[in-house]
C-alpha positions as a printed Julia matrix, in Angstrom:
294×3 Matrix{Float64}:
 -174.22  81.44  -142.12
 -175.76  78.5   -140.29
 -178.41  78.07  -142.96
 -175.75  78.18  -145.67
 -173.68  75.56  -143.85
 -176.72  73.34  -143.41
 -177.61  73.61  -147.08
 -174.02  72.86  -148.06
 -174.0   69.78  -145.85
 -177.21  68.47  -147.37
 -175.9   69.07  -150.89
 -172.68  67.21  -150.07
 -174.68  64.3   -148.64
 -176.8   64.1   -151.79
 -173.7   64.23  -153.99
 -172.0   61.44  -152.02
 -175.13  59.26  -152.11
 -175.52  59.84  -155.83
 -171.86  58.95  -156.35
 -172.23  55.58  -154.6
 -175.5   54.86  -156.4
 -173.76  55.56  -159.7
 -170.94  53.2   -158.74
 -173.43  50.44  -157.95
 -175.26  50.98  -161.22
 -171.98  50.88  -163.15
 -170.95  47.64  -161.47
 -174.31  46.04  -162.14
 -174.2   46.99  -165.81
 -170.59  45.83  -166.16
 -171.38  42.45  -164.59
 -174.54  41.88  -166.63
 -172.61  40.13  -169.43
 -171.14  37.48  -167.14
 -173.79  35.87  -164.91
 -171.45  33.46  -163.18
 -168.98  36.14  -162.17
 -171.8   38.4   -161.07
 -173.22  35.67  -158.85
 -169.9   35.1   -157.09
 -168.99  38.78  -156.7
 -170.04  40.2   -153.29
 -171.92  43.45  -153.49
 -170.8   46.28  -151.25
 -173.52  47.15  -148.77
 -174.38  50.54  -147.31
 -172.54  49.66  -144.09
 -169.4   48.86  -146.1
 -169.69  52.26  -147.79
 -169.96  53.95  -144.4
 -167.01  51.93  -143.12
 -164.94  53.05  -146.13
 -165.9   56.71  -145.65
 -165.16  56.72  -141.92
 -161.95  54.7   -142.22
 -159.68  57.55  -140.95
 -161.62  57.61  -137.65
 -162.48  53.91  -137.37
 -158.86  52.83  -137.87
 -157.92  54.66  -134.64
 -160.05  52.3   -132.53
 -157.71  50.53  -130.03
 -157.26  46.79  -130.45
 -158.57  46.13  -126.92
 -161.75  48.13  -127.57
 -162.16  46.43  -130.96
 -161.89  43.01  -129.28
 -164.54  43.89  -126.69
 -166.82  45.24  -129.41
 -166.29  42.08  -131.47
 -167.32  39.98  -128.46
 -170.44  42.1   -127.87
 -171.43  41.8   -131.52
 -170.99  38.04  -131.27
 -173.2   37.93  -128.16
 -175.79  40.0   -130.03
 -175.88  37.42  -132.82
 -173.78  39.37  -135.35
 -176.7   41.59  -136.48
 -176.4   42.38  -140.17
 -172.91  40.87  -140.3
 -171.5   43.96  -138.61
 -167.81  44.16  -137.85
 -166.37  46.42  -135.13
 -165.31  48.89  -137.82
 -168.75  48.77  -139.42
 -170.47  49.3   -136.09
 -168.3   52.33  -135.35
 -169.03  53.64  -138.83
 -172.75  53.37  -138.12
 -172.29  55.27  -134.84
 -170.31  58.09  -136.5
 -172.73  58.34  -139.42
 -175.79  58.38  -137.17
 -174.17  61.02  -134.96
 -173.49  63.21  -138.01
 -177.04  62.74  -139.28
 -178.56  63.56  -135.91
 -176.34  66.64  -135.65
 -177.75  67.91  -138.95
 -181.28  67.14  -137.76
 -180.61  68.96  -134.48
 -179.33  72.02  -136.31
 -182.38  72.0   -138.53
 -184.75  71.73  -135.57
 -183.0   74.61  -133.82
 -183.76  76.78  -136.84
 -187.4   75.7   -137.04
 -188.24  75.77  -133.33
 -187.83  78.95  -131.35
 -185.9   78.19  -128.17
 -185.51  80.55  -125.21
 -181.84  80.94  -126.08
 -179.91  83.0   -128.6
 -179.56  81.27  -131.96
 -175.78  81.34  -131.74
 -176.02  79.16  -128.59
 -179.16  77.14  -129.32
 -177.97  75.74  -132.67
 -174.62  74.29  -131.51
 -176.16  73.03  -128.26
 -179.03  71.27  -130.03
 -176.68  69.81  -132.62
 -174.29  68.52  -129.94
 -177.08  66.91  -127.91
 -178.57  65.29  -131.02
 -175.14  64.04  -132.12
 -174.52  62.54  -128.68
 -177.88  60.77  -128.76
 -177.19  59.46  -132.26
 -173.77  58.22  -131.19
 -175.08  56.4   -128.1
 -178.23  54.95  -129.68
 -176.49  52.01  -131.47
 -174.63  51.1   -128.27
 -177.88  51.09  -126.28
 -179.57  49.01  -128.97
 -176.69  46.51  -128.89
 -176.94  46.14  -125.09
 -180.7   45.57  -125.33
 -180.2   42.95  -128.01
 -177.62  41.13  -125.85
 -179.98  41.22  -122.86
 -182.81  39.87  -125.02
 -180.67  36.97  -126.26
 -179.65  36.12  -122.69
 -183.29  36.0   -121.64
 -184.03  33.79  -124.63
 -181.23  31.41  -123.63
 -182.53  31.37  -120.04
 -186.07  30.5   -121.16
 -185.09  27.64  -123.49
 -182.18  26.16  -121.56
 -184.26  23.75  -119.45
 -185.98  22.29  -122.5
 -182.64  22.01  -124.31
 -181.15  20.23  -121.28
 -184.02  17.73  -121.33
 -183.34  17.06  -125.0
 -179.62  16.66  -124.34
 -180.37  14.25  -121.51
 -182.61  12.09  -123.69
 -180.01  11.96  -126.46
 -177.19  11.01  -124.09
 -179.33   8.41  -122.28
 -180.13   6.8   -125.62
 -176.43   5.97  -126.04
 -175.32   8.8   -128.32
 -172.34  11.06  -127.65
 -172.37  14.56  -126.17
 -171.5   16.08  -129.55
 -174.55  14.38  -131.08
 -176.66  15.85  -128.28
 -175.3   19.34  -128.93
 -175.98  18.88  -132.64
 -179.58  17.88  -131.89
 -179.99  21.12  -129.92
 -178.87  23.19  -132.91
 -181.32  21.29  -135.13
 -184.21  21.7   -132.71
 -183.69  25.25  -131.38
 -183.34  27.96  -134.01
 -182.72  30.77  -131.54
 -179.92  32.31  -129.49
 -179.13  29.06  -127.66
 -178.92  27.14  -130.92
 -176.59  29.78  -132.35
 -174.24  29.59  -129.36
 -174.17  25.78  -129.44
 -173.49  25.95  -133.17
 -170.47  28.17  -132.5
 -169.19  25.61  -129.99
 -169.51  22.8   -132.53
 -167.66  24.82  -135.16
 -164.84  25.51  -132.69
 -164.64  21.8   -131.87
 -164.39  20.93  -135.57
 -161.56  23.44  -135.91
 -159.59  21.58  -133.22
 -160.46  23.36  -130.0
 -161.05  21.12  -126.96
 -164.71  20.54  -126.23
 -164.58  21.62  -122.61
 -162.64  24.79  -123.44
 -165.23  25.73  -126.07
 -168.1   25.09  -123.64
 -166.46  27.11  -120.86
 -165.85  30.01  -123.26
 -169.52  29.95  -124.29
 -170.71  29.91  -120.67
 -168.47  32.81  -119.67
 -169.31  34.87  -122.75
 -173.1   34.54  -122.51
 -173.24  35.36  -118.8
 -176.2   33.04  -118.09
 -175.88  31.47  -114.65
 -177.82  28.28  -115.45
 -175.74  27.67  -118.56
 -172.58  28.15  -116.51
 -173.8   25.57  -113.96
 -174.63  23.14  -116.76
 -171.16  23.45  -118.27
 -169.56  22.99  -114.84
 -171.53  19.78  -114.3
 -170.42  18.46  -117.69
 -166.83  19.34  -116.86
 -167.03  17.58  -113.47
 -168.54  14.46  -115.01
 -165.75  14.37  -117.57
 -163.04  14.74  -114.91
 -164.51  12.4   -112.28
 -165.87   9.73  -114.61
 -169.46  10.12  -113.41
 -172.17   9.19  -115.96
 -173.06  12.44  -117.67
 -176.7   11.46  -118.21
 -177.32  11.39  -114.45
 -175.84  14.85  -113.93
 -177.79  16.24  -116.87
 -181.0   14.88  -115.41
 -180.23  16.54  -112.06
 -179.39  19.83  -113.79
 -182.62  19.76  -115.81
 -184.67  19.15  -112.64
 -182.86  21.95  -110.85
 -183.48  24.37  -113.75
 -187.19  23.55  -113.71
 -187.28  24.2   -109.97
 -185.52  27.57  -110.32
 -187.83  28.6   -113.17
 -190.89  27.69  -111.1
 -189.5   29.62  -108.13
 -188.82  32.67  -110.31
 -192.35  32.52  -111.71
 -193.78  32.37  -108.19
 -191.71  35.36  -107.12
 -192.92  37.37  -110.11
 -196.5   36.4   -109.37
 -196.08  37.55  -105.77
 -194.68  40.88  -106.96
 -197.55  41.41  -109.39
 -199.96  42.41  -106.6
 -197.71  45.21  -105.36
 -197.03  46.4   -108.91
 -200.75  46.64  -109.64
 -201.29  49.14  -106.82
 -200.04  52.16  -108.76
 -202.09  51.49  -111.95
 -205.19  50.92  -109.82
 -204.71  54.1   -107.8
 -203.84  56.19  -110.83
 -206.26  54.83  -113.45
 -209.03  52.65  -112.0
 -209.95  54.38  -108.75
 -210.5   57.87  -110.26
 -212.95  56.4   -112.77
 -214.8   54.55  -110.01
 -215.01  57.72  -107.94
 -216.46  59.63  -110.89
 -219.04  56.89  -111.6
 -220.08  56.49  -107.97
 -219.92  60.08  -106.72
 -220.84  61.83  -110.0
 -224.67  61.52  -109.63
 -224.53  62.59  -105.97
 -222.44  65.66  -106.83
 -224.85  66.6   -109.6
 -227.81  66.35  -107.24
 -226.03  68.47  -104.61
 -225.24  71.15  -107.19
 -228.88  71.21  -108.38
 -230.1   71.55  -104.8
 -227.71  74.45  -104.19
 -228.83  76.29  -107.29
């Protein structure tokens, strides 16, 4: 019965995929006569198909959870233009696919369990891994973007300081950062500029960016800009101090990592290098001892 169910699931998956491929082909052939309309018509992607299929489950996502997921996707750089519903659709689809793979592996690999227990257990474990894998990938992508912001923030602060000291405004300095840095920091500054153009106060947009990214140095930089705006202190002087302080913290962090490198090298040396040295140094002596014994 399990093999029949597996075969039926695969057949249904093939039928559904063929159905969507046929729909795409029909739309492409129908739009071939009108090039202008075809150019302006957005094509439904595979993620949109998955979102449409899993709509009964995705629609039950609470608004609070959807808001948190939307914020995490924004921190991750909106990979693939995913929406919260699309991300949940990917998780459900990957869990279903991994469940099928787990059931198939339980039939091919002999486990020390009865088949009636091994198949559901393997399928459940594989489905859980498939469901959690996108969430883990999203967290790793957010952590990578935060590290990227941390690495480039000091250089961006230097550029902002030079622009402001030359007599230009803070908005012009932020715009120069987006033009110079095509990475996570440039993307976050670009979001701030778009919010400012839409009417949001500059300081509120900067504070939201600092709190959302979770980078301590960026939060300190925004606080210094806010204090200079409230107290009337020249912003260029505070930016110069912040840039110097960031350089000092980066140098201190590098020194700490260099000091930890010696202790981290102990285990590779003991496990990999020393055994080889012992074989090279003691190998000839052991061979001679064995020859003398025989």
